[in-house]
N, C-alpha and C positions, 0 to 999 in steps of 0.2 A: 211305531216310531216314538210315540209319547212315552211308552214304557221303557224303551231302550235309553232315551235321552234322560228321563227323570231318575231312573234307578241304575241303569247300566253304566252310563257315563261317569257318575261319581264313584261307583265301585271300581271301575277300571282304573281311574286316576288316583283315588284316595283310599280305596278299600284294602283291608288286610288280606293276606293270602287265604285265611280261613273264610272271610266274607266272600271273596271272589269265588272260592271253591264251592261254597254253599249256594250261591245265588246267580253269579254272572252268566254261566252257561245256560241256565234255565231261562233267564231274561232274554238273552240273545236269540234263543231258539223259539221264543214265544210260549214256552211251556208255563212260565210264570209271567204275570202282568205286573208291571211296576207303576208307581205314581209318586209324585213329590208334593209335599204340603208346605206351602210358603205363605200365601195370602191369608189374611184374617179379616173379619168384618169391619174392623176399625183401622186397619193399617194398609189397605190397598197398595198403592205405589210406594208407600213408605214402609217397605218390607222389614227394615231393621227396627221398626218401632213395635214389633210383635209383642204380644202379651203372653202367649203360650210359653210356659216356663218349665225348665227341667232342673230338679234339685238332686244333688248326689246323696245317696243313702247306701253306704256300704259298697257292694259290688254292682249296685243298680243306680239308675237315674229314675226319678219319679216325675212324670209329665202331667201337667194340668193345663187345660185351655182348649181352644178350638181353632179349626182352619176352615176356610171356605174356598170355593172355585177350584176344587181339586179334580183336575182332569183324570179320567180313568178310575176315580175313586170308587164308584159303585162296583167295579169288576176287578180291581187290583188285589193282589195278595201280599204285596210287599210295598211299603211306603218309606220314602226318605222324608223325615219330618224335621223341620228346622225350628229350634226352640231356644229361648233365651236362657243362658246358663250363668249369667252375671247380672246382678240387680240393675245396673245401668244399661245393659244391652249393648247396642252398637256393634261395629264390625268385629271386635274381639270378644264380644259377649254372647255369641250365637254358636250353637253346635248342631251338627246334622246327625240324626239317629236313624237306624234301620228299625222299623216297627212292622211286625208281621200282623196280618189281619186278625188272627185269633188271640192276640195278646189281651189278657184281662185288663179292664179299665179303658179299652179302646173301642169306640163305637163309630161305625160308618153310617152316615145319614142317608136319607132317601135321595134318589137322583133329582136334580133340579132342572126344570125345563129351560131351554135357552133358544136364542134367536137362530143360531147356526151351529156348525160343527157338531151335529147331533149324533154322529156315529162315535163320538168320543164323550161318553157321559161324564158328568161331574156332580159333586156332592159336597157336603160339609163333613168334617171329622171332629170327634169329641174325645178328649182325654180327661179321665177322672181318676187320679191316683194310678196312672198307668205306669207300671214298672217295666223298664227297659234295661237289660244288662249293659254294663259299661262297655262290654266287648262289642256292642252294636253301634258304638260311636263311629261315624264315617270321618276319617281324618283324625283330627285331634280335638279335644274339648276346647271350645273357644275359636276353632278354625272353621266354623260353619260358613262364614262369609267367603272364604277362599273356595270352598266347595261350590257354593251357590254361584259365584262369579264364573267359575269354570263351566258349570252346567249351562248357565244362561247363554254363554258365548256359543256353545255347540247347539243349544236349542234354537237360537236365532238362525244359525247357518243351515242347519239340517231341515228345520220346519219350513223355512222360506225357499229352500231348494225345491221342495215339493210344490210350493206356490208358483215358483218359476216354471215348472213343468205344466202346471195348470194354465198359467198365462200364455205359454207358447201354444198349447192345444186350443185355447179359446181364440187366439189370434188366427190360427188355421181355419177354425170354424167361421170366423167373421169374414175372412178373405173369400172363402168358398161361397158363403151366403151372399155376399155383396156382388159376386160374379153371376149369381143365378137369379136373384130376386129382381123382377122387372117392375118398375113404376114409371108411368108417364112415357112409356115406350122405350125406356132405357134401363140397363141394369143399375142398381142403386150405387154400385161402386164407381160409376162414371160421374157421379155428382161429387164435387169437391168437398162438400160438408161431410160426406160419408168417408171419402178416401183419406181425408186429413185425420179423422178419428182413428182410422186403422193405422196410419203412420204413427200417431201418438202411442198406440198400443205396441207397435213394433219397437219404438224407442224405449218404452217402459220395460219390455222384455230384455233387450240388449243391455240397458243400463243396470238392471237388476242382476243379470248374469255376471256382468263385469265386477260389480261390487261384491257379490257373493264369492266368486272364485278368487278374486284378488285378496279379499280379507281372509278367506280360509287359508290361502297360501302363506300369508304373513303370519297368521296364528300358528300354523304348524312349524314355522321357522323360529318361533319363540319371540317374535317381535311384539311391541306394544300396539295393540289394535283397539284401544278403548274408544277413540274417536271414530275409527273406521267402522267398528261394530255398530255404534249408534247411527251413523249415516247409512250403513247397509240396511239396518232394520227399518229406518224411515223410508228409504228408497223402495225397498221390496214391498213393505206393507201398503204404502200409499199408491204405488204403481198398480198393485193388485186390485185395490178398490177402484181405481180409475178405469182399469181394464174391464173389470166386471160390470161397472156402471155403463161404460161405452157399449159393451156387448148387448146388454139389455135394451138400450135405446136403439142400437142398430137393428136388432131383430124385431123392434116394435112391439105390437101386441103379442106376438109369439114369444118374445123375450120375457114377457111378464108371466107367461104360463109355466107352471111347474114341469110340464111335459118336456120342455127344452133344457131344463137344468140350469139355466143362466141365473134365475132368481136365487137358486141355492148357492151358486158361486158368489153372488153379491152378499148374501147373508153371512157366508163363511168368511169372505174377505174382510168384512168390517172388524171381525175379532182380531185380525192381525195387527190392527192399529192400537189394540188394548193389551193383549197378553205379551209377556216378556218385556214389559216396560212400555207405557203408552207413548204415542207420538210426542205428546207434550213433555214427558219426562226425557225422551231422547234429545229433544231440542234444548232442554235445560242443561243436560249433560254436556252437549257440544258447546253451548255458550260458556259454560263454566271452564271447560278444558282449553278453550282458545282465549280465555282471559276477558270475556265480555261481561260475565256475571260471576258473582261469588257463590 
């Protein structure tokens, strides 16, 4: 999924016929693994403050800089790299490039250990006078923000659709467990403290489902979903954390054991409040768009 979203989605929407012919089918089939490089050590949530720069030199662009937190980086063969192509940077000063793994001047760092999502390895990337053909620009020079904005919308919708499925499955497990586990002569589901937690989990599942599907429908209609997307991301990511935490507590000591997989769910869920724009950033965006903050 990460490979399709990071490399397939931008190619499908902004790629040239030649770029799509060379890479898109292989990405969709899984033959080629894609990744995108956005974040940098000093620019975290402020993605457009990136320092990685690309300078035009004849038929090529020369990239210098580094990226971090690149999911799939250790195993990917094709990277969509966002770099500053205008000294002042900003929305119109960023460009997206296709960079293949064996490109001279491009180095893939070692995998970085992380709290969760361990089946999707990440690493740093380094560019040292890395020459990329101008034909590898995705979209137009200076149009990187448009590419990134499009990708982020679909990344949120698709990745949290997976989380929705996980939340629904976790809810089923908790309902079953609450009906089987007996304490003090009763199933634990008969206790209001437990049943109310499960009700909250159900509400989280259905609220997340509605926001995801409604926002996806509006996006495919071409409507403005900027506020909707931020709310969807907040609802989905924070409901997933709450659901995972509730499941661990409901299963008690068993929930804390790796055998049951619930501690893994919690570790993975925390990441959702960080990637694709932190919860704090989403709240800032909403406040700005409804006129509360500038």
